[in-house]
C-alpha positions in Angstrom: 17.7 -2.8 -3.7 15.9 -2.9 -7.0 12.7 -4.9 -7.3 9.6 -5.2 -9.3 6.1 -4.9 -7.8 2.7 -5.6 -9.3 0.2 -3.2 -7.8 -3.5 -3.5 -7.7 -5.2 -0.8 -9.8 -6.7 1.0 -6.7 -3.3 1.0 -5.0 -1.5 2.3 -8.1 -4.0 5.2 -8.3 -3.5 6.1 -4.7 0.2 6.0 -5.1 0.1 8.3 -8.2 -2.1 10.7 -6.2 0.4 10.7 -3.3 3.3 11.4 -5.7 1.4 14.3 -7.2 0.4 15.7 -3.8 3.8 15.4 -2.2 5.7 16.5 -5.4 8.3 13.9 -4.7 9.7 11.1 -6.8 7.7 7.9 -6.7 10.7 6.0 -5.1 10.7 8.4 -2.1 7.0 8.2 -1.6 7.0 4.4 -1.8 9.8 4.2 0.7 8.2 6.6 3.1 4.9 4.8 3.0 6.5 1.4 3.4 8.6 2.6 6.4 5.5 4.0 8.1 3.4 0.9 7.4 6.2 -1.4 8.6 6.7 0.7 11.8 3.0 0.7 12.7 2.0 -1.8 15.4 0.3 -4.9 14.0 -3.5 -4.9 14.2 -4.9 -7.1 16.9 -6.6 -10.2 15.7 -10.4 -9.8 15.3 -12.9 -12.0 17.1 -14.3 -14.5 14.6 -17.7 -13.5 13.1 -20.4 -15.8 14.3 -23.7 -16.2 12.5 -26.6 -16.3 14.9 -29.5 -18.4 13.7 -32.9 -16.9 13.5 -36.1 -18.9 14.0 -38.0 -18.6 10.7 -41.2 -20.0 12.2 -44.5 -18.3 11.9 -45.0 -18.6 8.2 -48.6 -18.9 7.0 -49.7 -22.5 6.3 -48.7 -23.6 2.9 -45.6 -21.3 2.7 -42.5 -23.4 2.5 -39.5 -21.2 3.7 -37.2 -23.3 1.5 -39.1 -22.0 -1.6 -39.3 -18.3 -0.9 -37.5 -17.5 -4.1 -40.0 -19.4 -6.1 -42.8 -17.6 -4.3 -41.2 -14.2 -5.1 -40.9 -15.3 -8.8 -44.5 -16.3 -8.9 -45.6 -13.0 -7.4 -43.4 -11.0 -9.9 -44.9 -12.9 -12.8 -48.5 -12.2 -11.6 -47.6 -8.5 -11.2 -46.1 -8.4 -14.7 -49.2 -10.0 -16.2 -51.5 -7.6 -14.4 -49.5 -4.6 -15.8 -49.5 -6.1 -19.3 -53.3 -6.5 -19.1 -53.7 -3.0 -17.8 -51.5 -1.5 -20.6 -53.5 -3.3 -23.3 -56.7 -1.6 -22.3 
């Protein structure tokens, strides 16, 4: 059967490597790889990933955990200004 496949770049590179290593035609390598993959037992379904919440309590008074990015930005700006002042002297 003749068919056309569009391969992802990483798969195409691995296929080219396999063809070079085995020193066989691409058609043979593709058929061999597909046969072994189709013969392999299916992978069992994975358990669903569950995110476990973590209590973010314990922040210092005045620290809003919903604005930590803003706090980090403010701290980076302060550090940048300190470095600029130090470099000018």
